[in-house]
C-alpha positions as a Markdown table, in Angstrom:
| # | Residue | x | y | z |
|---|---|---|---|---|
| 1 | Unk | 33.2 | 13.3 | -67.8 |
| 2 | Unk | 32.5 | 16.9 | -67.5 |
| 3 | Unk | 34.9 | 17.1 | -64.4 |
| 4 | Unk | 37.7 | 15.2 | -66.2 |
| 5 | Unk | 37.5 | 17.9 | -69.1 |
| 6 | Unk | 37.2 | 20.9 | -66.9 |
| 7 | Unk | 40.0 | 19.9 | -64.5 |
| 8 | Unk | 42.5 | 19.2 | -67.5 |
| 9 | Unk | 43.1 | 15.6 | -66.4 |
| 10 | Unk | 44.5 | 13.1 | -68.8 |
| 11 | Unk | 41.9 | 10.6 | -67.8 |
| 12 | Unk | 39.0 | 9.9 | -65.4 |
| 13 | Unk | 38.4 | 6.6 | -63.7 |
| 14 | Unk | 35.3 | 5.1 | -62.4 |
| 15 | Unk | 34.8 | 1.9 | -60.3 |
| 16 | Unk | 31.7 | -0.1 | -59.2 |
| 17 | Unk | 31.0 | -0.5 | -55.5 |
| 18 | Unk | 33.4 | -3.2 | -54.7 |
| 19 | Unk | 36.2 | -2.1 | -57.0 |
| 20 | Unk | 36.4 | -5.2 | -59.2 |
| 21 | Unk | 35.1 | -3.1 | -62.4 |
| 22 | Unk | 36.8 | -0.1 | -63.9 |
| 23 | Unk | 35.8 | 2.2 | -66.8 |
| 24 | Unk | 37.3 | 5.4 | -68.0 |
| 25 | Unk | 36.9 | 8.8 | -69.6 |
| 26 | Unk | 39.8 | 10.1 | -71.9 |
| 27 | Unk | 41.5 | 13.6 | -71.6 |
| 28 | Unk | 38.8 | 15.0 | -73.9 |
| 29 | Unk | 36.1 | 14.0 | -71.6 |
| 30 | Unk | 34.8 | 11.2 | -73.8 |
| 31 | Unk | 33.7 | 7.9 | -72.3 |
| 32 | Unk | 35.8 | 5.0 | -73.6 |
| 33 | Unk | 33.6 | 2.2 | -74.7 |
| 34 | Unk | 34.6 | -1.1 | -73.1 |
| 35 | Unk | 35.5 | -2.9 | -76.4 |
| 36 | Unk | 37.9 | -0.2 | -77.1 |
| 37 | Unk | 39.4 | -0.3 | -73.6 |
| 38 | Unk | 39.9 | -4.1 | -74.0 |
| 39 | Unk | 42.1 | -3.3 | -77.0 |
| 40 | Unk | 44.0 | -0.6 | -75.3 |
| 41 | Unk | 44.9 | -2.9 | -72.5 |
| 42 | Unk | 45.7 | -6.0 | -74.9 |
| 43 | Unk | 48.0 | -3.8 | -77.1 |
| 44 | Unk | 49.8 | -2.3 | -73.8 |
| 45 | Unk | 50.5 | -5.8 | -72.7 |
| 46 | Unk | 51.6 | -7.0 | -76.1 |
| 47 | Unk | 49.0 | -9.7 | -75.8 |
| 48 | Unk | 48.7 | -12.4 | -78.4 |
| 49 | Unk | 45.9 | -14.4 | -77.0 |
| 50 | Unk | 42.7 | -12.4 | -75.6 |
| 51 | Unk | 39.9 | -14.1 | -73.9 |
| 52 | Unk | 36.5 | -12.2 | -74.0 |
| 53 | Unk | 32.7 | -12.7 | -74.1 |
| 54 | Unk | 30.6 | -13.5 | -77.1 |
| 55 | Unk | 29.2 | -10.2 | -77.0 |
| 56 | Unk | 32.4 | -8.3 | -77.6 |
| 57 | Unk | 33.0 | -6.2 | -80.6 |
| 58 | Unk | 34.4 | -7.8 | -83.9 |
| 59 | Unk | 37.2 | -5.0 | -83.6 |
| 60 | Unk | 39.0 | -7.3 | -81.2 |
| 61 | Unk | 39.3 | -10.0 | -83.9 |
| 62 | Unk | 40.3 | -7.7 | -86.6 |
| 63 | Unk | 43.1 | -6.1 | -84.7 |
| 64 | Unk | 45.0 | -9.3 | -84.9 |
| 65 | Unk | 44.7 | -11.1 | -81.6 |
| 66 | Unk | 44.0 | -14.8 | -81.3 |
| 67 | Unk | 40.6 | -14.5 | -79.7 |
| 68 | Unk | 38.7 | -17.0 | -77.4 |
| 69 | Unk | 35.1 | -16.1 | -76.7 |
| 70 | Unk | 33.1 | -17.4 | -73.6 |
| 71 | Unk | 29.4 | -16.9 | -72.4 |
| 72 | Unk | 28.8 | -13.4 | -71.0 |
| 73 | Unk | 30.2 | -13.0 | -67.3 |
| 74 | Unk | 33.6 | -12.5 | -65.9 |
| 75 | Unk | 33.5 | -16.0 | -64.1 |
| 76 | Unk | 33.6 | -17.6 | -67.6 |
| 77 | Unk | 36.5 | -15.5 | -68.7 |
| 78 | Unk | 38.3 | -16.4 | -65.5 |
| 79 | Unk | 37.8 | -20.2 | -65.9 |
| 80 | Unk | 39.0 | -20.0 | -69.6 |
| 81 | Unk | 42.0 | -17.8 | -69.0 |
| 82 | Unk | 43.4 | -20.6 | -66.8 |
| 83 | Unk | 43.8 | -22.7 | -69.9 |
| 84 | Unk | 45.6 | -19.9 | -71.8 |
| 85 | Unk | 45.5 | -16.3 | -72.8 |
| 86 | Unk | 47.5 | -13.1 | -72.0 |
| 87 | Unk | 44.7 | -10.9 | -71.0 |
| 88 | Unk | 41.0 | -11.3 | -70.5 |
| 89 | Unk | 37.9 | -8.8 | -70.3 |
| 90 | Unk | 34.4 | -8.0 | -71.1 |
| 91 | Unk | 33.0 | -4.6 | -72.2 |
| 92 | Unk | 31.1 | -4.0 | -69.0 |
| 93 | Unk | 34.4 | -3.2 | -67.2 |
| 94 | Unk | 35.9 | -6.5 | -65.9 |
| 95 | Unk | 39.7 | -6.7 | -66.7 |
| 96 | Unk | 41.7 | -10.0 | -65.9 |
| 97 | Unk | 45.7 | -9.7 | -65.9 |
| 98 | Unk | 46.5 | -13.4 | -65.4 |
| 99 | Unk | 50.0 | -12.7 | -64.7 |
| 100 | Unk | 48.9 | -10.8 | -61.7 |
| 101 | Unk | 45.5 | -12.3 | -60.7 |
| 102 | Unk | 42.9 | -14.8 | -62.3 |
| 103 | Unk | 39.8 | -12.6 | -61.4 |
| 104 | Unk | 38.7 | -9.0 | -62.3 |
| 105 | Unk | 40.8 | -6.3 | -60.5 |
| 106 | Unk | 39.5 | -2.7 | -61.1 |
| 107 | Unk | 42.3 | -1.2 | -58.9 |
| 108 | Unk | 45.1 | -2.8 | -60.8 |
| 109 | Unk | 43.3 | -2.0 | -64.2 |
| 110 | Unk | 43.2 | 1.8 | -63.1 |
| 111 | Unk | 46.9 | 1.5 | -62.4 |
| 112 | Unk | 47.7 | 0.0 | -65.6 |
| 113 | Unk | 45.7 | 2.6 | -67.5 |
| 114 | Unk | 47.5 | 5.5 | -65.6 |
| 115 | Unk | 50.7 | 3.9 | -66.8 |
| 116 | Unk | 49.6 | 3.9 | -70.4 |
| 117 | Unk | 48.3 | 7.5 | -70.3 |
| 118 | Unk | 51.7 | 8.6 | -68.9 |
| 119 | Unk | 53.3 | 7.4 | -72.0 |
| 120 | Unk | 50.9 | 8.7 | -74.6 |
| 121 | Unk | 47.8 | 10.8 | -74.8 |
| 122 | Unk | 44.8 | 8.4 | -74.2 |
| 123 | Unk | 42.6 | 9.9 | -76.5 |
| 124 | Unk | 44.9 | 9.5 | -79.5 |
| 125 | Unk | 45.3 | 5.7 | -78.5 |
| 126 | Unk | 41.6 | 5.3 | -78.5 |
| 127 | Unk | 41.0 | 7.2 | -81.8 |
| 128 | Unk | 43.4 | 4.7 | -83.5 |
| 129 | Unk | 41.0 | 2.0 | -82.9 |
| 130 | Unk | 38.3 | 1.4 | -85.4 |
| 131 | Unk | 34.8 | 2.1 | -84.3 |
| 132 | Unk | 31.8 | 0.3 | -85.7 |
| 133 | Unk | 28.1 | 1.1 | -84.9 |
| 134 | Unk | 26.7 | -1.2 | -82.1 |
| 135 | Unk | 23.5 | -1.6 | -80.6 |
| 136 | Unk | 22.8 | -3.2 | -77.2 |
| 137 | Unk | 19.0 | -3.6 | -76.4 |
| 138 | Unk | 16.3 | -5.8 | -74.9 |
| 139 | Unk | 12.8 | -7.0 | -75.5 |
| 140 | Unk | 10.3 | -8.7 | -73.0 |
| 141 | Unk | 10.5 | -12.3 | -73.2 |
| 142 | Unk | 7.1 | -13.8 | -73.4 |
| 143 | Unk | 7.8 | -17.6 | -73.3 |
| 144 | Unk | 10.4 | -17.7 | -76.3 |
| 145 | Unk | 12.9 | -20.7 | -76.1 |
| 146 | Unk | 15.9 | -20.0 | -78.3 |
| 147 | Unk | 16.0 | -23.7 | -79.3 |
| 148 | Unk | 12.6 | -23.3 | -81.0 |
| 149 | Unk | 13.3 | -19.7 | -82.4 |
| 150 | Unk | 16.7 | -20.5 | -83.8 |
| 151 | Unk | 15.4 | -21.6 | -87.1 |
| 152 | Unk | 13.7 | -18.1 | -87.8 |
| 153 | Unk | 17.1 | -16.5 | -87.1 |
| 154 | Unk | 18.8 | -18.8 | -89.6 |
| 155 | Unk | 16.5 | -17.6 | -92.1 |
| 156 | Unk | 18.7 | -14.4 | -92.0 |
| 157 | Unk | 21.4 | -16.3 | -93.9 |
| 158 | Unk | 24.4 | -15.9 | -91.6 |
| 159 | Unk | 27.9 | -17.0 | -92.8 |
| 160 | Unk | 28.2 | -18.9 | -89.5 |
| 161 | Unk | 26.8 | -19.2 | -86.0 |
| 162 | Unk | 28.0 | -19.6 | -82.4 |
| 163 | Unk | 26.2 | -21.3 | -79.7 |
| 164 | Unk | 28.5 | -20.4 | -77.0 |
| 165 | Unk | 25.9 | -18.2 | -75.2 |
| 166 | Unk | 22.6 | -17.7 | -76.9 |
| 167 | Unk | 22.7 | -17.6 | -80.7 |
| 168 | Unk | 25.2 | -15.4 | -82.4 |
| 169 | Unk | 24.9 | -14.9 | -86.2 |
| 170 | Unk | 28.0 | -13.8 | -88.0 |
| 171 | Unk | 27.6 | -12.0 | -91.3 |
| 172 | Unk | 30.3 | -10.6 | -93.9 |
| 173 | Unk | 29.5 | -7.2 | -92.6 |
| 174 | Unk | 28.7 | -7.6 | -89.0 |
| 175 | Unk | 27.1 | -9.9 | -86.3 |
| 176 | Unk | 23.9 | -10.3 | -84.1 |
| 177 | Unk | 23.7 | -11.9 | -80.8 |
| 178 | Unk | 20.4 | -13.0 | -79.3 |
| 179 | Unk | 20.4 | -14.1 | -75.5 |
| 180 | Unk | 17.9 | -15.0 | -72.8 |
| 181 | Unk | 18.6 | -12.9 | -69.9 |
| 182 | Unk | 19.7 | -14.8 | -66.6 |
| 183 | Unk | 18.4 | -11.8 | -64.5 |
| 184 | Unk | 15.2 | -10.7 | -66.0 |
| 185 | Unk | 12.3 | -12.0 | -68.2 |
| 186 | Unk | 14.1 | -10.3 | -71.2 |
| 187 | Unk | 15.7 | -11.3 | -74.6 |
| 188 | Unk | 19.2 | -9.4 | -74.8 |
| 189 | Unk | 20.1 | -8.3 | -78.2 |
| 190 | Unk | 23.6 | -7.1 | -79.5 |
| 191 | Unk | 24.3 | -6.2 | -83.0 |
| 192 | Unk | 27.3 | -4.6 | -84.7 |
| 193 | Unk | 28.0 | -3.7 | -88.4 |
| 194 | Unk | 30.2 | -1.7 | -90.6 |
| 195 | Unk | 27.6 | 0.9 | -91.1 |
| 196 | Unk | 24.7 | 2.5 | -89.3 |
| 197 | Unk | 22.1 | 1.3 | -92.1 |
| 198 | Unk | 23.2 | -2.4 | -91.6 |
| 199 | Unk | 23.4 | -2.4 | -87.9 |
| 200 | Unk | 19.8 | -0.7 | -87.7 |
| 201 | Unk | 18.4 | -3.3 | -90.2 |
| 202 | Unk | 19.9 | -6.3 | -88.3 |
| 203 | Unk | 18.4 | -5.0 | -85.0 |
| 204 | Unk | 15.0 | -4.1 | -86.3 |
| 205 | Unk | 14.7 | -7.2 | -88.4 |
| 206 | Unk | 15.4 | -9.3 | -85.3 |
| 207 | Unk | 12.9 | -7.4 | -83.1 |
| 208 | Unk | 10.2 | -7.9 | -85.9 |
| 209 | Unk | 11.0 | -11.6 | -86.0 |
| 210 | Unk | 10.7 | -12.1 | -82.4 |
| 211 | Unk | 7.3 | -10.0 | -82.2 |
| 212 | Unk | 5.8 | -12.1 | -85.2 |
| 213 | Unk | 7.0 | -15.5 | -83.4 |
| 214 | Unk | 5.6 | -14.3 | -79.9 |
| 215 | Unk | 2.0 | -13.4 | -81.7 |
| 216 | Unk | 2.2 | -16.9 | -83.6 |
| 217 | Unk | 2.7 | -18.7 | -80.3 |
| 218 | Unk | 0.1 | -16.7 | -78.6 |
| 219 | Unk | -2.5 | -17.6 | -81.4 |
| 220 | Unk | -1.8 | -21.3 | -81.2 |
| 221 | Unk | -2.4 | -21.2 | -77.4 |
């Protein structure tokens, strides 16, 4: 970020080791969140249908795209986009351009972003996209099965739920996702809301419910 700003570059680009992922920094030296980068690409492509993961920001829905959500992981996006969609991606940096390739291509995504930045200042494009407070975190999983814990979550009175991957609770002013990690003995938590107070309340309430449930299960044993 510092190098991008000090060099006066219009953007900075970063890849992972094998180049299938790509993230970026705008001309003001600010990291561009993956959810916003997804919107930048989708708008550039004039996409109507976007495929993304269940943990992606609600701003994607509010922009006006038809959104299909998959379990977390670019393999699920690739599989779903075969059935339809103009663009696919997830906030971790995987971008799929189905007219070119049905799997993530960080180098192609970088070229697309350069083309965008050559037409308009990238920082201005990013600033036009709504920004909601979002928290991603985790807590040690001490034997919780979501199927047994789900009832506790429903006590939070969501407007709707989504069982695509874990349990996502949708509220009028935000959402909460609880998932069992596939790589670590942890419970992944993601929550987003229209205010800092609300996003913190959702996150802290869920942590408290998990700890209370864990303690109860330990007592029963």
